[in-house]
N, C-alpha and C positions, 0 to 999 in steps of 0.2 A: 477130710477137708470139705466143708460145706461150700457148694457152688450154686449160684442162681443163674438163670437164663441171662444172657448178656444184654437183652433189650432193656432200655431205660424203663424203670418202674415195674419190671416184672420180677417176681420173687419165686417163680415156679422152678422146679428141678429140671435141668437141661437134659437129663438122661445120660447115656454113656458115650454118645457119638457127636462129633461136630457135623455141621451141615456142609456137604459138598466141598467145593473149592474155597468157600468163604473162611473155613476154619473157625466159625463161630459156634459157641456152645449155646444152643437154643432149646427152649421147651418145645414139645411137639407142636403146639399151636403156632408159635412163631416160626418154627422150622418149615411148616407147611406154607406159611405166607411167603417166606423167602424163596422156597423152591417153586412157588407159583409165579414168581417174578415181581413181587411187591418191592418197591424201592426201599433201599436201606442205605445207611451210611454210618461210619464211625466218626464221632466228633473229634476234631483234631486236638483240642485242648485236654479233654477228659478221657478219651477212648470209649466213652459210652456209645452204645449202638442205638441208633434211631431207626424206626420202621414205620412205613405207611404215612399216616398223617403227622407223625413226629418229624419227618424229613422236611426241610425247607422246600418250598415249591420250586419247580423247574422254570427257568426262563425260556419262553418259547418265541419271543420276539424282542428285538433291541433296535432302537433308533436314537438319533441325537441331533441337536441343532445348536449351532453357535449362537450365543447371545451377547449383547452388549449391556452394560449397566455396572452397578457396583454391588457385588463383584460381577464381572463378566465371566465368560467361560463357556460352558456347554450345559444344555438341559439334556439329561440322559433319560430316555423313556424305556421302561422294561414292562413286558407283559409276562405274567407268570401263570402257570396252570397247576392246580392242585385238585384234589378230589372234590372240594367244595366250589370249584369254578375258577374262572380267570380273574386276575387282579391286575390293575394298571398302576404303575409307580412312576413318578417323575421326581428326579433329584437334580439340583443345580450343583455342578462341579466347577470350582474355580480352577485357574491355571495350575495352582499348586496341587490341588486334588487330582487333576488330570495326570500330572506327573506321577503321583503316588499310584493311581490306577494303572498306568503304563507299567510301572515297576512290578505290581502284583501280577498283571497279565504275563509279563516277560518271565516271571518266576514259575508260573503254573501252567502255561501253555507249552506243551511238549515241542521240542525243537523239530523243525520240519513240518509242523502242522500247517496246512493251508487254510487260511481264513477267507 
């Protein structure tokens, strides 16, 4: 059976072994990157593995402010960090979107996690 490295867009042979505790089948170049601590993630919808610059940037700061208007709600400010530098994002969340965000956070934040 032909297998390729599991990293998105890589067609290299992964060799015979998986990488450490990840269980990923990676080519030698990508295996070295993962073992060196480069960020990686498995896309939830496709199972494709992203590495390095393919991984969405990490959020390093979050703030928010209530706003009135049409629609009112909250301006959510995110600062992200990636290899190419920081980025600032502002989004307006209506009351309905805040309820949706609360549901997402409730589902994915482990029980007992202190925020």
